[in-house]
CHARMM-style PDB file with segment names, atoms N, HN, CA, C and O in Angstrom:
ATOM      1  N   MET     1      99.187 120.680 101.637  1.00  0.00      PROA
ATOM      2  CA  MET     1      99.386 120.281 100.184  1.00  0.00      PROA
ATOM      3  C   MET     1     100.154 121.643  99.559  1.00  0.00      PROA
ATOM      4  O   MET     1     101.204 121.455  98.945  1.00  0.00      PROA
ATOM      5  N   GLN     2      99.729 122.769  99.684  1.00  0.00      PROA
ATOM      6  HN  GLN     2      98.876 122.921 100.184  1.00  0.00      PROA
ATOM      7  CA  GLN     2     100.270 123.999  99.355  1.00  0.00      PROA
ATOM      8  C   GLN     2     101.792 123.838  99.221  1.00  0.00      PROA
ATOM      9  O   GLN     2     102.473 123.823  98.196  1.00  0.00      PROA
ATOM     10  N   TYR     3     102.189 123.713 100.611  1.00  0.00      PROA
ATOM     11  HN  TYR     3     101.635 123.726 101.444  1.00  0.00      PROA
ATOM     12  CA  TYR     3     103.619 123.826 100.870  1.00  0.00      PROA
ATOM     13  C   TYR     3     104.424 122.851 100.069  1.00  0.00      PROA
ATOM     14  O   TYR     3     105.461 123.176  99.491  1.00  0.00      PROA
ATOM     15  N   ILE     4     104.027 121.907 100.055  1.00  0.00      PROA
ATOM     16  HN  ILE     4     103.185 121.642 100.524  1.00  0.00      PROA
ATOM     17  CA  ILE     4     104.774 120.513  99.393  1.00  0.00      PROA
ATOM     18  C   ILE     4     104.663 121.027  97.839  1.00  0.00      PROA
ATOM     19  O   ILE     4     105.657 121.019  97.112  1.00  0.00      PROA
ATOM     20  N   ALA     5     103.629 121.387  97.473  1.00  0.00      PROA
ATOM     21  HN  ALA     5     102.822 121.393  98.064  1.00  0.00      PROA
ATOM     22  CA  ALA     5     103.758 121.785  95.814  1.00  0.00      PROA
ATOM     23  C   ALA     5     104.577 123.003  95.490  1.00  0.00      PROA
ATOM     24  O   ALA     5     105.127 123.130  94.396  1.00  0.00      PROA
ATOM     25  N   GLN     6     104.652 123.876  96.426  1.00  0.00      PROA
ATOM     26  HN  GLN     6     104.204 123.773  97.314  1.00  0.00      PROA
ATOM     27  CA  GLN     6     105.786 125.078  96.289  1.00  0.00      PROA
ATOM     28  C   GLN     6     107.066 124.464  96.218  1.00  0.00      PROA
ATOM     29  O   GLN     6     107.885 124.823  95.372  1.00  0.00      PROA
ATOM     30  N   GLN     7     107.331 123.444  97.152  1.00  0.00      PROA
ATOM     31  HN  GLN     7     106.665 123.153  97.840  1.00  0.00      PROA
ATOM     32  CA  GLN     7     108.759 123.095  97.188  1.00  0.00      PROA
ATOM     33  C   GLN     7     109.111 122.159  95.825  1.00  0.00      PROA
ATOM     34  O   GLN     7     110.227 122.064  95.313  1.00  0.00      PROA
ATOM     35  N   ILE     8     108.067 121.596  95.441  1.00  0.00      PROA
ATOM     36  HN  ILE     8     107.161 121.673  95.857  1.00  0.00      PROA
ATOM     37  CA  ILE     8     108.416 120.743  94.121  1.00  0.00      PROA
ATOM     38  C   ILE     8     108.066 121.453  92.725  1.00  0.00      PROA
ATOM     39  O   ILE     8     108.280 120.988  91.605  1.00  0.00      PROA
ATOM     40  N   HSD     9     107.485 122.670  93.043  1.00  0.00      PROA
ATOM     41  HN  HSD     9     107.311 123.048  93.953  1.00  0.00      PROA
ATOM     42  CA  HSD     9     107.121 123.440  91.960  1.00  0.00      PROA
ATOM     43  C   HSD     9     105.994 122.861  90.908  1.00  0.00      PROA
ATOM     44  O   HSD     9     106.105 122.889  89.682  1.00  0.00      PROA
ATOM     45  N   VAL    10     104.956 122.362  91.610  1.00  0.00      PROA
ATOM     46  HN  VAL    10     104.866 122.339  92.605  1.00  0.00      PROA
ATOM     47  CA  VAL    10     103.769 121.817  90.720  1.00  0.00      PROA
ATOM     48  C   VAL    10     102.701 122.502  91.400  1.00  0.00      PROA
ATOM     49  O   VAL    10     102.862 122.948  92.536  1.00  0.00      PROA
ATOM     50  N   PRO    11     101.501 122.620  90.698  1.00  0.00      PROA
ATOM     51  CA  PRO    11     100.350 123.204  91.307  1.00  0.00      PROA
ATOM     52  C   PRO    11      99.844 122.096  92.291  1.00  0.00      PROA
ATOM     53  O   PRO    11     100.033 120.886  92.168  1.00  0.00      PROA
ATOM     54  N   ALA    12      99.059 122.835  93.447  1.00  0.00      PROA
ATOM     55  HN  ALA    12      98.905 123.818  93.548  1.00  0.00      PROA
ATOM     56  CA  ALA    12      98.517 121.876  94.520  1.00  0.00      PROA
ATOM     57  C   ALA    12      97.650 120.945  93.857  1.00  0.00      PROA
ATOM     58  O   ALA    12      97.706 119.776  94.239  1.00  0.00      PROA
ATOM     59  N   ALA    13      96.818 121.265  92.887  1.00  0.00      PROA
ATOM     60  HN  ALA    13      96.773 122.215  92.577  1.00  0.00      PROA
ATOM     61  CA  ALA    13      95.924 120.255  92.454  1.00  0.00      PROA
ATOM     62  C   ALA    13      96.533 118.856  91.851  1.00  0.00      PROA
ATOM     63  O   ALA    13      96.035 117.731  91.900  1.00  0.00      PROA
ATOM     64  N   ALA    14      97.759 119.280  91.271  1.00  0.00      PROA
ATOM     65  HN  ALA    14      98.164 120.194  91.231  1.00  0.00      PROA
ATOM     66  CA  ALA    14      98.426 118.054  90.786  1.00  0.00      PROA
ATOM     67  C   ALA    14      98.817 117.035  92.048  1.00  0.00      PROA
ATOM     68  O   ALA    14      98.819 115.822  91.840  1.00  0.00      PROA
ATOM     69  N   ILE    15      99.117 117.520  93.242  1.00  0.00      PROA
ATOM     70  HN  ILE    15      99.115 118.505  93.411  1.00  0.00      PROA
ATOM     71  CA  ILE    15      99.425 116.678  94.170  1.00  0.00      PROA
ATOM     72  C   ILE    15      97.975 115.933  94.749  1.00  0.00      PROA
ATOM     73  O   ILE    15      97.962 114.806  95.244  1.00  0.00      PROA
ATOM     74  N   HSD    16      97.003 116.635  94.613  1.00  0.00      PROA
ATOM     75  HN  HSD    16      97.014 117.551  94.211  1.00  0.00      PROA
ATOM     76  CA  HSD    16      95.694 116.182  95.248  1.00  0.00      PROA
ATOM     77  C   HSD    16      95.378 114.937  94.382  1.00  0.00      PROA
ATOM     78  O   HSD    16      94.999 113.872  94.868  1.00  0.00      PROA
ATOM     79  N   SER    17      95.563 115.154  93.081  1.00  0.00      PROA
ATOM     80  HN  SER    17      95.871 116.020  92.686  1.00  0.00      PROA
ATOM     81  CA  SER    17      95.127 113.869  92.033  1.00  0.00      PROA
ATOM     82  C   SER    17      96.059 112.969  91.861  1.00  0.00      PROA
ATOM     83  O   SER    17      95.757 112.067  91.079  1.00  0.00      PROA
ATOM     84  N   TYR    18      97.414 112.909  92.487  1.00  0.00      PROA
ATOM     85  HN  TYR    18      97.660 113.641  93.122  1.00  0.00      PROA
ATOM     86  CA  TYR    18      98.366 112.231  92.378  1.00  0.00      PROA
ATOM     87  C   TYR    18      97.966 110.677  92.840  1.00  0.00      PROA
ATOM     88  O   TYR    18      97.854 109.714  92.082  1.00  0.00      PROA
ATOM     89  N   GLY    19      97.800 110.689  94.123  1.00  0.00      PROA
ATOM     90  HN  GLY    19      97.890 111.471  94.739  1.00  0.00      PROA
ATOM     91  CA  GLY    19      97.308 109.245  94.609  1.00  0.00      PROA
ATOM     92  C   GLY    19      96.263 108.493  93.699  1.00  0.00      PROA
ATOM     93  O   GLY    19      96.315 107.274  93.537  1.00  0.00      PROA
ATOM     94  N   GLN    20      95.358 109.262  93.145  1.00  0.00      PROA
ATOM     95  HN  GLN    20      95.317 110.253  93.276  1.00  0.00      PROA
ATOM     96  CA  GLN    20      94.367 108.818  92.325  1.00  0.00      PROA
ATOM     97  C   GLN    20      94.831 108.098  91.202  1.00  0.00      PROA
ATOM     98  O   GLN    20      94.216 107.093  90.845  1.00  0.00      PROA
ATOM     99  N   LYS    21      95.958 108.531  90.528  1.00  0.00      PROA
ATOM    100  HN  LYS    21      96.457 109.348  90.818  1.00  0.00      PROA
ATOM    101  CA  LYS    21      96.476 107.799  89.272  1.00  0.00      PROA
ATOM    102  C   LYS    21      97.390 106.557  89.762  1.00  0.00      PROA
ATOM    103  O   LYS    21      98.570 106.721  90.075  1.00  0.00      PROA
ATOM    104  N   GLU    22      96.821 105.454  89.795  1.00  0.00      PROA
ATOM    105  HN  GLU    22      95.863 105.321  89.541  1.00  0.00      PROA
ATOM    106  CA  GLU    22      97.424 104.339  90.010  1.00  0.00      PROA
ATOM    107  C   GLU    22      98.566 104.039  89.416  1.00  0.00      PROA
ATOM    108  O   GLU    22      99.570 103.732  90.059  1.00  0.00      PROA
ATOM    109  N   ASN    23      98.518 104.110  87.873  1.00  0.00      PROA
ATOM    110  HN  ASN    23      97.703 104.359  87.351  1.00  0.00      PROA
ATOM    111  CA  ASN    23      99.849 103.685  87.260  1.00  0.00      PROA
ATOM    112  C   ASN    23     101.043 104.660  87.505  1.00  0.00      PROA
ATOM    113  O   ASN    23     102.206 104.257  87.529  1.00  0.00      PROA
ATOM    114  N   THR    24     100.671 106.038  87.694  1.00  0.00      PROA
ATOM    115  HN  THR    24      99.727 106.365  87.675  1.00  0.00      PROA
ATOM    116  CA  THR    24     101.754 106.851  87.930  1.00  0.00      PROA
ATOM    117  C   THR    24     102.525 106.856  89.347  1.00  0.00      PROA
ATOM    118  O   THR    24     103.722 107.089  89.510  1.00  0.00      PROA
ATOM    119  N   LEU    25     101.573 106.549  90.328  1.00  0.00      PROA
ATOM    120  HN  LEU    25     100.600 106.359  90.195  1.00  0.00      PROA
ATOM    121  CA  LEU    25     102.026 106.101  91.665  1.00  0.00      PROA
ATOM    122  C   LEU    25     103.092 104.644  91.665  1.00  0.00      PROA
ATOM    123  O   LEU    25     104.099 104.525  92.362  1.00  0.00      PROA
ATOM    124  N   TRP    26     102.656 103.816  90.877  1.00  0.00      PROA
ATOM    125  HN  TRP    26     101.838 103.912  90.311  1.00  0.00      PROA
ATOM    126  CA  TRP    26     103.428 102.507  90.946  1.00  0.00      PROA
ATOM    127  C   TRP    26     104.795 102.718  89.981  1.00  0.00      PROA
ATOM    128  O   TRP    26     105.900 102.235  90.226  1.00  0.00      PROA
ATOM    129  N   ASP    27     104.466 103.509  88.893  1.00  0.00      PROA
ATOM    130  HN  ASP    27     103.568 103.901  88.693  1.00  0.00      PROA
ATOM    131  CA  ASP    27     105.694 104.023  87.969  1.00  0.00      PROA
ATOM    132  C   ASP    27     106.841 104.718  89.023  1.00  0.00      PROA
ATOM    133  O   ASP    27     108.034 104.434  89.119  1.00  0.00      PROA
ATOM    134  N   HSD    28     106.160 105.590  89.674  1.00  0.00      PROA
ATOM    135  HN  HSD    28     105.190 105.821  89.596  1.00  0.00      PROA
ATOM    136  CA  HSD    28     107.333 106.391  90.525  1.00  0.00      PROA
ATOM    137  C   HSD    28     107.944 105.508  91.594  1.00  0.00      PROA
ATOM    138  O   HSD    28     109.095 105.737  91.964  1.00  0.00      PROA
ATOM    139  N   LEU    29     107.214 104.472  92.131  1.00  0.00      PROA
ATOM    140  HN  LEU    29     106.278 104.286  91.830  1.00  0.00      PROA
ATOM    141  CA  LEU    29     107.744 103.689  93.100  1.00  0.00      PROA
ATOM    142  C   LEU    29     108.856 102.733  92.450  1.00  0.00      PROA
ATOM    143  O   LEU    29     109.808 102.367  93.140  1.00  0.00      PROA
ATOM    144  N   LYS    30     108.735 102.368  91.231  1.00  0.00      PROA
ATOM    145  HN  LYS    30     107.962 102.664  90.670  1.00  0.00      PROA
ATOM    146  CA  LYS    30     109.555 101.580  90.483  1.00  0.00      PROA
ATOM    147  C   LYS    30     110.867 102.329  90.120  1.00  0.00      PROA
ATOM    148  O   LYS    30     111.979 101.806  90.035  1.00  0.00      PROA
ATOM    149  N   GLU    31     110.514 103.837  89.890  1.00  0.00      PROA
ATOM    150  HN  GLU    31     109.611 104.261  89.959  1.00  0.00      PROA
ATOM    151  CA  GLU    31     111.682 104.613  89.583  1.00  0.00      PROA
ATOM    152  C   GLU    31     112.499 104.814  90.805  1.00  0.00      PROA
ATOM    153  O   GLU    31     113.721 104.730  90.683  1.00  0.00      PROA
ATOM    154  N   ILE    32     112.019 105.052  91.886  1.00  0.00      PROA
ATOM    155  HN  ILE    32     111.026 105.120  91.985  1.00  0.00      PROA
ATOM    156  CA  ILE    32     112.633 105.293  93.224  1.00  0.00      PROA
ATOM    157  C   ILE    32     113.395 103.975  93.564  1.00  0.00      PROA
ATOM    158  O   ILE    32     114.537 104.085  94.011  1.00  0.00      PROA
ATOM    159  N   ARG    33     112.863 102.763  93.391  1.00  0.00      PROA
ATOM    160  HN  ARG    33     111.935 102.674  93.029  1.00  0.00      PROA
ATOM    161  CA  ARG    33     113.648 101.632  93.674  1.00  0.00      PROA
ATOM    162  C   ARG    33     114.824 101.498  92.726  1.00  0.00      PROA
ATOM    163  O   ARG    33     115.859 100.971  93.133  1.00  0.00      PROA
ATOM    164  N   LYS    34     114.725 101.930  91.532  1.00  0.00      PROA
ATOM    165  HN  LYS    34     113.884 102.358  91.202  1.00  0.00      PROA
ATOM    166  CA  LYS    34     115.702 101.596  90.720  1.00  0.00      PROA
ATOM    167  C   LYS    34     117.011 102.633  90.872  1.00  0.00      PROA
ATOM    168  O   LYS    34     118.163 102.234  90.701  1.00  0.00      PROA
ATOM    169  N   VAL    35     116.666 104.076  91.231  1.00  0.00      PROA
ATOM    170  HN  VAL    35     115.730 104.400  91.370  1.00  0.00      PROA
ATOM    171  CA  VAL    35     117.697 104.900  91.509  1.00  0.00      PROA
ATOM    172  C   VAL    35     118.264 104.637  92.714  1.00  0.00      PROA
ATOM    173  O   VAL    35     119.475 104.845  92.795  1.00  0.00      PROA
ATOM    174  N   TYR    36     117.594 104.163  93.830  1.00  0.00      PROA
ATOM    175  HN  TYR    36     116.611 103.993  93.764  1.00  0.00      PROA
ATOM    176  CA  TYR    36     118.375 103.946  94.894  1.00  0.00      PROA
ATOM    177  C   TYR    36     118.686 102.514  95.434  1.00  0.00      PROA
ATOM    178  O   TYR    36     119.073 102.191  96.557  1.00  0.00      PROA
ATOM    179  N   SER    37     118.429 101.777  94.394  1.00  0.00      PROA
ATOM    180  HN  SER    37     118.115 102.039  93.482  1.00  0.00      PROA
ATOM    181  CA  SER    37     118.609 100.326  94.584  1.00  0.00      PROA
ATOM    182  C   SER    37     117.884  99.524  95.579  1.00  0.00      PROA
ATOM    183  O   SER    37     118.317  98.495  96.096  1.00  0.00      PROA
ATOM    184  N   TYR    38     116.729 100.084  95.809  1.00  0.00      PROA
ATOM    185  HN  TYR    38     116.377 100.920  95.389  1.00  0.00      PROA
ATOM    186  CA  TYR    38     115.785  99.483  96.877  1.00  0.00      PROA
ATOM    187  C   TYR    38     115.307  98.125  96.301  1.00  0.00      PROA
ATOM    188  O   TYR    38     115.417  97.908  95.095  1.00  0.00      PROA
ATOM    189  N   GLN    39     114.864  97.358  97.009  1.00  0.00      PROA
ATOM    190  HN  GLN    39     114.775  97.535  97.990  1.00  0.00      PROA
ATOM    191  CA  GLN    39     114.392  96.091  96.598  1.00  0.00      PROA
ATOM    192  C   GLN    39     112.693  96.078  97.079  1.00  0.00      PROA
ATOM    193  O   GLN    39     112.424  96.779  98.055  1.00  0.00      PROA
ATOM    194  N   GLU    40     111.703  95.404  96.508  1.00  0.00      PROA
ATOM    195  HN  GLU    40     111.922  94.835  95.716  1.00  0.00      PROA
ATOM    196  CA  GLU    40     110.423  95.237  96.950  1.00  0.00      PROA
ATOM    197  C   GLU    40     110.768  94.413  98.166  1.00  0.00      PROA
ATOM    198  O   GLU    40     111.699  93.615  98.269  1.00  0.00      PROA
ATOM    199  N   PHE    41     109.773  94.770  99.161  1.00  0.00      PROA
ATOM    200  HN  PHE    41     109.016  95.419  99.077  1.00  0.00      PROA
ATOM    201  CA  PHE    41     109.809  93.949 100.437  1.00  0.00      PROA
ATOM    202  C   PHE    41     108.546  92.953 100.381  1.00  0.00      PROA
ATOM    203  O   PHE    41     107.402  93.279 100.696  1.00  0.00      PROA
ATOM    204  N   THR    42     108.977  91.586  99.892  1.00  0.00      PROA
ATOM    205  HN  THR    42     109.906  91.321  99.635  1.00  0.00      PROA
ATOM    206  CA  THR    42     107.800  90.638  99.465  1.00  0.00      PROA
ATOM    207  C   THR    42     107.555  89.912 100.891  1.00  0.00      PROA
ATOM    208  O   THR    42     108.113  90.269 101.929  1.00  0.00      PROA
ATOM    209  N   SER    43     106.769  88.993 100.803  1.00  0.00      PROA
ATOM    210  HN  SER    43     106.316  88.703  99.960  1.00  0.00      PROA
ATOM    211  CA  SER    43     106.449  88.089 101.918  1.00  0.00      PROA
ATOM    212  C   SER    43     107.740  87.128 102.120  1.00  0.00      PROA
ATOM    213  O   SER    43     108.057  86.799 103.263  1.00  0.00      PROA
ATOM    214  N   LYS    44     108.449  86.702 101.044  1.00  0.00      PROA
ATOM    215  HN  LYS    44     108.191  86.970 100.115  1.00  0.00      PROA
ATOM    216  CA  LYS    44     109.544  85.908 101.263  1.00  0.00      PROA
ATOM    217  C   LYS    44     110.605  86.606 102.069  1.00  0.00      PROA
ATOM    218  O   LYS    44     111.172  85.991 102.972  1.00  0.00      PROA
ATOM    219  N   GLY    45     110.928  87.953 101.774  1.00  0.00      PROA
ATOM    220  HN  GLY    45     110.467  88.453 101.041  1.00  0.00      PROA
ATOM    221  CA  GLY    45     111.707  88.729 102.717  1.00  0.00      PROA
ATOM    222  C   GLY    45     111.274  88.944 104.042  1.00  0.00      PROA
ATOM    223  O   GLY    45     112.050  89.077 104.988  1.00  0.00      PROA
ATOM    224  N   TYR    46     109.990  88.983 104.126  1.00  0.00      PROA
ATOM    225  HN  TYR    46     109.359  88.875 103.358  1.00  0.00      PROA
ATOM    226  CA  TYR    46     109.347  89.210 105.554  1.00  0.00      PROA
ATOM    227  C   TYR    46     109.701  87.926 106.536  1.00  0.00      PROA
ATOM    228  O   TYR    46     110.099  87.953 107.701  1.00  0.00      PROA
ATOM    229  N   LEU    47     109.415  86.748 105.646  1.00  0.00      PROA
ATOM    230  HN  LEU    47     109.092  86.726 104.700  1.00  0.00      PROA
ATOM    231  CA  LEU    47     109.778  85.478 106.438  1.00  0.00      PROA
ATOM    232  C   LEU    47     111.270  85.420 106.695  1.00  0.00      PROA
ATOM    233  O   LEU    47     111.581  84.994 107.807  1.00  0.00      PROA
ATOM    234  N   GLN    48     112.223  85.759 105.899  1.00  0.00      PROA
ATOM    235  HN  GLN    48     111.970  86.106 104.996  1.00  0.00      PROA
ATOM    236  CA  GLN    48     113.536  85.744 106.191  1.00  0.00      PROA
ATOM    237  C   GLN    48     113.811  86.573 107.409  1.00  0.00      PROA
ATOM    238  O   GLN    48     114.393  86.141 108.404  1.00  0.00      PROA
ATOM    239  N   LEU    49     113.368  87.761 107.269  1.00  0.00      PROA
ATOM    240  HN  LEU    49     112.896  88.113 106.460  1.00  0.00      PROA
ATOM    241  CA  LEU    49     113.597  88.830 108.515  1.00  0.00      PROA
ATOM    242  C   LEU    49     113.172  88.007 109.858  1.00  0.00      PROA
ATOM    243  O   LEU    49     113.970  87.706 110.746  1.00  0.00      PROA
ATOM    244  N   LEU    50     111.787  87.694 109.856  1.00  0.00      PROA
ATOM    245  HN  LEU    50     111.139  87.938 109.135  1.00  0.00      PROA
ATOM    246  CA  LEU    50     111.045  87.084 110.849  1.00  0.00      PROA
ATOM    247  C   LEU    50     112.082  85.675 111.378  1.00  0.00      PROA
ATOM    248  O   LEU    50     112.243  85.419 112.571  1.00  0.00      PROA
ATOM    249  N   LYS    51     112.566  85.052 110.518  1.00  0.00      PROA
ATOM    250  HN  LYS    51     112.435  85.260 109.548  1.00  0.00      PROA
ATOM    251  CA  LYS    51     113.587  83.838 110.995  1.00  0.00      PROA
ATOM    252  C   LYS    51     114.876  84.516 111.634  1.00  0.00      PROA
ATOM    253  O   LYS    51     115.463  84.020 112.596  1.00  0.00      PROA
ATOM    254  N   TYR    52     115.209  85.535 111.095  1.00  0.00      PROA
ATOM    255  HN  TYR    52     114.732  85.937 110.313  1.00  0.00      PROA
ATOM    256  CA  TYR    52     116.480  86.085 111.507  1.00  0.00      PROA
ATOM    257  C   TYR    52     116.306  86.796 113.044  1.00  0.00      PROA
ATOM    258  O   TYR    52     117.088  86.624 113.979  1.00  0.00      PROA
ATOM    259  N   LEU    53     115.185  87.567 113.063  1.00  0.00      PROA
ATOM    260  HN  LEU    53     114.549  87.707 112.303  1.00  0.00      PROA
ATOM    261  CA  LEU    53     114.748  88.470 114.327  1.00  0.00      PROA
ATOM    262  C   LEU    53     114.318  87.633 115.526  1.00  0.00      PROA
ATOM    263  O   LEU    53     114.731  87.780 116.676  1.00  0.00      PROA
ATOM    264  N   LEU    54     113.288  86.589 115.031  1.00  0.00      PROA
ATOM    265  HN  LEU    54     112.952  86.469 114.097  1.00  0.00      PROA
ATOM    266  CA  LEU    54     112.704  85.786 116.203  1.00  0.00      PROA
ATOM    267  C   LEU    54     113.749  85.423 117.361  1.00  0.00      PROA
ATOM    268  O   LEU    54     113.639  85.901 118.490  1.00  0.00      PROA
ATOM    269  N   PRO    55     114.928  84.405 116.940  1.00  0.00      PROA
ATOM    270  CA  PRO    55     115.536  84.311 118.166  1.00  0.00      PROA
ATOM    271  C   PRO    55     116.298  85.384 118.930  1.00  0.00      PROA
ATOM    272  O   PRO    55     116.683  85.189 120.083  1.00  0.00      PROA
ATOM    273  N   LEU    56     116.526  86.605 118.221  1.00  0.00      PROA
ATOM    274  HN  LEU    56     116.213  86.764 117.285  1.00  0.00      PROA
ATOM    275  CA  LEU    56     117.326  87.599 118.991  1.00  0.00      PROA
ATOM    276  C   LEU    56     115.912  88.375 119.778  1.00  0.00      PROA
ATOM    277  O   LEU    56     116.099  89.191 120.681  1.00  0.00      PROA
ATOM    278  N   ALA    57     114.857  88.095 119.426  1.00  0.00      PROA
ATOM    279  HN  ALA    57     114.706  87.432 118.693  1.00  0.00      PROA
ATOM    280  CA  ALA    57     113.598  88.805 120.138  1.00  0.00      PROA
ATOM    281  C   ALA    57     113.440  87.957 121.431  1.00  0.00      PROA
ATOM    282  O   ALA    57     113.303  88.523 122.516  1.00  0.00      PROA
ATOM    283  N   LEU    58     113.458  86.562 121.320  1.00  0.00      PROA
ATOM    284  HN  LEU    58     113.569  86.102 120.439  1.00  0.00      PROA
ATOM    285  CA  LEU    58     113.329  85.721 122.321  1.00  0.00      PROA
ATOM    286  C   LEU    58     114.439  86.053 123.417  1.00  0.00      PROA
ATOM    287  O   LEU    58     114.063  86.048 124.589  1.00  0.00      PROA
ATOM    288  N   GLU    59     115.592  86.302 123.178  1.00  0.00      PROA
ATOM    289  HN  GLU    59     115.898  86.307 122.226  1.00  0.00      PROA
ATOM    290  CA  GLU    59     116.939  86.607 124.044  1.00  0.00      PROA
ATOM    291  C   GLU    59     116.768  87.941 124.565  1.00  0.00      PROA
ATOM    292  O   GLU    59     117.060  88.185 125.736  1.00  0.00      PROA
ATOM    293  N   ASN    60     116.252  88.949 123.674  1.00  0.00      PROA
ATOM    294  HN  ASN    60     116.014  88.750 122.723  1.00  0.00      PROA
ATOM    295  CA  ASN    60     116.547  90.407 123.967  1.00  0.00      PROA
ATOM    296  C   ASN    60     115.154  91.154 123.881  1.00  0.00      PROA
ATOM    297  O   ASN    60     114.769  91.249 122.716  1.00  0.00      PROA
ATOM    298  N   GLY    61     114.354  91.674 124.759  1.00  0.00      PROA
ATOM    299  HN  GLY    61     114.666  91.597 125.706  1.00  0.00      PROA
ATOM    300  CA  GLY    61     113.217  92.210 124.881  1.00  0.00      PROA
ATOM    301  C   GLY    61     113.327  93.886 124.374  1.00  0.00      PROA
ATOM    302  O   GLY    61     112.285  94.537 124.305  1.00  0.00      PROA
ATOM    303  N   ASP    62     114.475  94.439 124.077  1.00  0.00      PROA
ATOM    304  HN  ASP    62     115.323  93.910 124.133  1.00  0.00      PROA
ATOM    305  CA  ASP    62     114.744  95.638 123.865  1.00  0.00      PROA
ATOM    306  C   ASP    62     114.260  96.206 122.588  1.00  0.00      PROA
ATOM    307  O   ASP    62     114.958  95.984 121.599  1.00  0.00      PROA
ATOM    308  N   LEU    63     113.235  96.868 122.452  1.00  0.00      PROA
ATOM    309  HN  LEU    63     112.668  97.048 123.255  1.00  0.00      PROA
ATOM    310  CA  LEU    63     112.758  97.219 121.199  1.00  0.00      PROA
ATOM    311  C   LEU    63     113.635  97.893 120.432  1.00  0.00      PROA
ATOM    312  O   LEU    63     113.705  97.477 119.276  1.00  0.00      PROA
ATOM    313  N   LEU    64     114.394  98.895 120.740  1.00  0.00      PROA
ATOM    314  HN  LEU    64     114.336  99.233 121.679  1.00  0.00      PROA
ATOM    315  CA  LEU    64     115.285  99.777 119.985  1.00  0.00      PROA
ATOM    316  C   LEU    64     116.656  98.900 119.445  1.00  0.00      PROA
ATOM    317  O   LEU    64     117.181  99.150 118.360  1.00  0.00      PROA
ATOM    318  N   TYR    65     117.128  97.887 120.326  1.00  0.00      PROA
ATOM    319  HN  TYR    65     116.702  97.684 121.208  1.00  0.00      PROA
ATOM    320  CA  TYR    65     118.025  96.832 120.023  1.00  0.00      PROA
ATOM    321  C   TYR    65     117.362  96.211 118.646  1.00  0.00      PROA
ATOM    322  O   TYR    65     117.968  96.140 117.577  1.00  0.00      PROA
ATOM    323  N   LEU    66     115.921  95.748 118.881  1.00  0.00      PROA
ATOM    324  HN  LEU    66     115.429  95.806 119.750  1.00  0.00      PROA
ATOM    325  CA  LEU    66     115.557  94.922 117.741  1.00  0.00      PROA
ATOM    326  C   LEU    66     115.420  95.732 116.421  1.00  0.00      PROA
ATOM    327  O   LEU    66     115.776  95.362 115.302  1.00  0.00      PROA
ATOM    328  N   LEU    67     114.804  96.967 116.785  1.00  0.00      PROA
ATOM    329  HN  LEU    67     114.515  97.267 117.694  1.00  0.00      PROA
ATOM    330  CA  LEU    67     114.733  97.956 115.435  1.00  0.00      PROA
ATOM    331  C   LEU    67     115.903  97.870 114.703  1.00  0.00      PROA
ATOM    332  O   LEU    67     115.997  97.367 113.584  1.00  0.00      PROA
ATOM    333  N   ASN    68     116.946  98.454 115.464  1.00  0.00      PROA
ATOM    334  HN  ASN    68     116.869  98.863 116.374  1.00  0.00      PROA
ATOM    335  CA  ASN    68     118.430  98.659 114.968  1.00  0.00      PROA
ATOM    336  C   ASN    68     118.838  97.248 114.172  1.00  0.00      PROA
ATOM    337  O   ASN    68     119.288  97.266 113.027  1.00  0.00      PROA
ATOM    338  N   THR    69     118.658  96.241 114.798  1.00  0.00      PROA
ATOM    339  HN  THR    69     118.293  96.226 115.729  1.00  0.00      PROA
ATOM    340  CA  THR    69     118.929  95.108 114.120  1.00  0.00      PROA
ATOM    341  C   THR    69     118.392  94.730 113.061  1.00  0.00      PROA
ATOM    342  O   THR    69     118.972  94.089 112.185  1.00  0.00      PROA
ATOM    343  N   CYS    70     117.018  95.155 113.030  1.00  0.00      PROA
ATOM    344  HN  CYS    70     116.546  95.676 113.741  1.00  0.00      PROA
ATOM    345  CA  CYS    70     116.270  94.989 111.763  1.00  0.00      PROA
ATOM    346  C   CYS    70     116.701  95.828 110.465  1.00  0.00      PROA
ATOM    347  O   CYS    70     116.852  95.352 109.340  1.00  0.00      PROA
ATOM    348  N   PHE    71     116.857  97.076 110.811  1.00  0.00      PROA
ATOM    349  HN  PHE    71     116.734  97.463 111.725  1.00  0.00      PROA
ATOM    350  CA  PHE    71     117.341  98.040 109.748  1.00  0.00      PROA
ATOM    351  C   PHE    71     118.862  97.577 109.321  1.00  0.00      PROA
ATOM    352  O   PHE    71     119.126  97.819 108.144  1.00  0.00      PROA
ATOM    353  N   GLU    72     119.818  97.003 110.025  1.00  0.00      PROA
ATOM    354  HN  GLU    72     119.604  96.806 110.982  1.00  0.00      PROA
ATOM    355  CA  GLU    72     120.926  96.656 109.744  1.00  0.00      PROA
ATOM    356  C   GLU    72     120.884  95.559 108.775  1.00  0.00      PROA
ATOM    357  O   GLU    72     121.591  95.436 107.775  1.00  0.00      PROA
ATOM    358  N   TYR    73     119.888  94.716 109.234  1.00  0.00      PROA
ATOM    359  HN  TYR    73     119.313  94.816 110.046  1.00  0.00      PROA
ATOM    360  CA  TYR    73     119.603  93.447 108.375  1.00  0.00      PROA
ATOM    361  C   TYR    73     119.023  93.758 106.936  1.00  0.00      PROA
ATOM    362  O   TYR    73     119.382  93.182 105.908  1.00  0.00      PROA
ATOM    363  N   LEU    74     118.272  94.545 107.002  1.00  0.00      PROA
ATOM    364  HN  LEU    74     117.980  95.013 107.837  1.00  0.00      PROA
ATOM    365  CA  LEU    74     117.643  94.966 105.712  1.00  0.00      PROA
ATOM    366  C   LEU    74     118.465  95.889 104.879  1.00  0.00      PROA
ATOM    367  OT1 LEU    74     118.035  96.293 103.798  1.00  0.00      PROA
TER     368      LEU     74
END
């Protein structure tokens, strides 16, 4: 933790307590989504991805191919 704290210029104690502050964690996740145009991965998104990948997985058992296809889809 000390190493990360030094990199982001905060006390190590602040990092230790970060995960215990639920609102702060969710606020930061919301901010990251906004800045990088990320979307929350919902159960609806999961089902859409499953529907897309299942036929490909049945035809091709290559894990790397399926992972790359998944990343491209997302």
